[in-house]
C-alpha positions in Angstrom: 12.4 6.2 -28.3 10.0 5.1 -25.7 10.9 4.4 -22.1 10.0 0.7 -22.5 12.5 0.3 -25.4 15.3 1.7 -23.2 14.4 -0.3 -20.1 13.0 -3.8 -19.9 12.1 -5.1 -16.5 13.6 -8.6 -16.4 13.3 -11.1 -13.6 16.9 -10.3 -12.5 16.2 -6.6 -12.4 12.9 -7.2 -10.6 14.7 -9.2 -8.0 17.2 -6.4 -7.3 14.4 -3.9 -7.0 12.2 -6.2 -4.8 15.2 -6.8 -2.5 14.9 -3.1 -1.4 11.3 -3.7 -0.4 12.1 -7.0 1.4 14.8 -5.3 3.3 12.6 -2.5 4.7 9.0 -3.8 5.0 9.7 -5.2 8.5 12.4 -2.7 9.5 10.7 -0.4 12.0 13.4 2.1 12.6 14.3 4.7 11.7 10.7 5.8 11.3 9.3 9.2 10.3 5.9 9.1 11.9 3.2 11.5 10.6 1.0 10.8 13.6 -1.5 13.0 15.3 -1.8 12.1 19.0 -4.9 13.4 20.8 -3.8 11.9 24.1 -1.4 9.5 25.8 -3.4 6.6 24.6 -2.5 7.4 21.0 1.2 7.0 21.7 2.8 3.7 20.7 5.6 2.3 18.5 4.9 2.2 14.7 4.4 -1.6 14.7 1.4 -1.1 17.0 0.0 2.1 15.4 0.0 0.6 11.9 0.7 -3.1 12.2 0.9 -3.8 8.5 2.6 -0.7 7.1 5.2 0.2 9.8 8.5 -0.3 8.0 10.3 1.5 5.2 10.8 4.8 7.1 7.2 6.0 6.6 3.7 4.7 6.1 3.3 5.4 2.4 6.8 3.9 1.6 5.7 0.8 3.5 2.5 0.6 1.4 4.3 0.9 -1.9 7.0 -1.5 -0.7 4.3 -4.1 -0.2 2.8 -3.2 -3.6 6.2 -3.8 -5.1 6.3 -7.3 -3.5 2.9 -8.2 -4.8 3.5 -6.8 -8.2 6.8 -8.6 -8.6 5.3 -11.9 -7.6 2.5 -11.3 -10.1 4.8 -10.4 -13.0 7.6 -12.8 -12.1 6.1 -15.7 -10.2 9.4 -17.7 -10.5 11.6 -14.9 -9.1 14.3 -16.4 -6.8 13.0 -14.8 -3.7 9.3 -15.7 -4.3 9.1 -17.8 -1.2 10.6 -15.0 0.9 8.1 -12.5 -0.6 5.1 -14.7 0.1 6.3 -15.3 3.7 6.5 -11.6 4.4 3.1 -10.9 2.8 1.5 -13.7 4.7 3.1 -12.5 8.0 1.9 -8.9 7.4 -1.5 -9.4 5.7 -3.2 -11.1 8.6 -6.8 -10.3 9.6 -5.6 -9.0 13.0 -2.9 -6.7 11.5 -5.3 -5.4 8.8 -7.9 -4.7 11.6 -5.2 -2.5 13.2 -4.8 -0.5 10.0 -8.6 -0.2 9.8 -8.7 1.2 13.3 -5.9 3.6 12.7 -7.2 4.9 9.3 -10.8 5.1 10.5 -10.0 7.4 13.4 -11.7 10.8 13.0 -8.6 12.7 14.1 -6.7 11.3 11.1 -8.8 12.8 8.4 -5.9 14.0 6.3 -3.5 11.1 7.0 -1.6 10.3 3.8 -4.1 11.9 1.5 -3.9 11.5 -1.4 -0.5 9.9 -2.0 -0.4 7.2 0.6 -4.0 6.2 0.2 -3.7 6.1 -3.5 -0.9 3.5 -3.1 -3.1 1.6 -0.6 -5.9 1.4 -3.2 -3.3 0.3 -5.9 -2.1 -2.5 -3.6 -5.6 -3.7 -2.9 -6.4 -3.6 -6.7 -3.2 -5.5 -7.5 -4.3 -8.3 -5.1 -7.9 -8.3 -6.5 -6.8 -8.5 -10.1 -4.3 -11.3 -9.7 -5.6 -14.8 -10.3 -3.6 -16.4 -7.4 -5.2 -18.1 -4.4 -3.1 -16.2 -1.8 -3.6 -12.9 -3.6 -7.3 -13.4 -3.5 -7.1 -14.2 0.2 -5.1 -11.0 0.8 -7.7 -9.0 -1.3 -10.5 -10.4 0.8 -8.7 -9.4 4.0 -8.2 -5.9 2.7 -11.9 -5.5 2.0 -12.6 -3.6 5.3 -10.0 -0.9 4.2 -11.5 -0.7 0.7 -15.0 -0.4 2.2 -13.8 2.4 4.5 -12.5 4.3 1.4 -15.7 3.7 -0.7 -17.8 5.1 2.1 -15.4 8.1 2.4 -14.6 7.1 6.0 -10.8 6.6 5.7 -9.4 9.1 8.1 -12.6 10.3 9.5 -14.3 7.2 11.1 -17.9 6.2 10.5 -19.1 9.3 12.4 -17.4 12.6 11.6 -16.2 14.2 14.8 -14.0 17.0 15.9 -12.4 19.7 13.9 -10.9 17.3 11.4 -13.0 16.4 8.4 -11.8 14.5 5.3 -12.7 15.5 1.8 -14.5 13.2 -0.6 -13.5 9.6 -0.9 -10.0 9.3 -2.4 -11.4 7.7 -5.6 -13.1 11.0 -6.3 -9.7 12.7 -6.2 -7.8 10.3 -8.4 -8.6 11.7 -11.8 -6.8 14.9 -11.0 -3.7 12.9 -10.0 -3.1 11.4 -13.4 -0.6 13.1 -15.6 -0.7 11.7 -19.2 3.1 11.3 -19.5 3.5 9.7 -16.0 0.6 7.4 -16.8 2.2 6.3 -20.0 5.6 5.8 -18.4 4.0 3.9 -15.5 2.2 1.5 -17.9 5.3 1.0 -20.0 7.6 0.4 -17.1 5.6 -1.6 -14.6 1.9 -1.6 -14.9 1.3 -3.7 -18.1 1.0 -7.3 -16.8 1.6 -8.6 -20.4 5.0 -6.8 -20.9 8.2 -8.8 -20.6 
């Protein structure tokens, strides 16, 4: 049998899953920083280094935690914690906080930061916002545009000008085809990614 026949994501199940993300997206510690400091000026708490994605123990978990929040709202707009989810997303997805992420990810010294896993989740989050016909989601997508533009230009993690010994590879979107495993792709679509399921 298929995975979707054995497991159906209901609103109640989604709420239990999304509670995990709600409980960690704003919890700064403990935190496993994967942070390259080139001097004292690079040292700061996680909430200052990456002001959107500082919770959930590490950066990529914070990113997919936020994706979980957006995806749950999109699939289950009447989930009981919808107002709480929107409040967290509106608190985190501000222009100032996203500008902090742009500054962090655009730094030449961070060429390999979260490549490809974390950056793939970031692109998935941005795409989820773009594809959702919801006024707030469209606002979030517009606010994420500077991060998406950095990626399109291949400048995530290397800044506009390549500098120093750290150089990133091609834009992450060029790497994505090798990340797709047919079975994982099918299971992902069956379980979560089909907006018409359930």
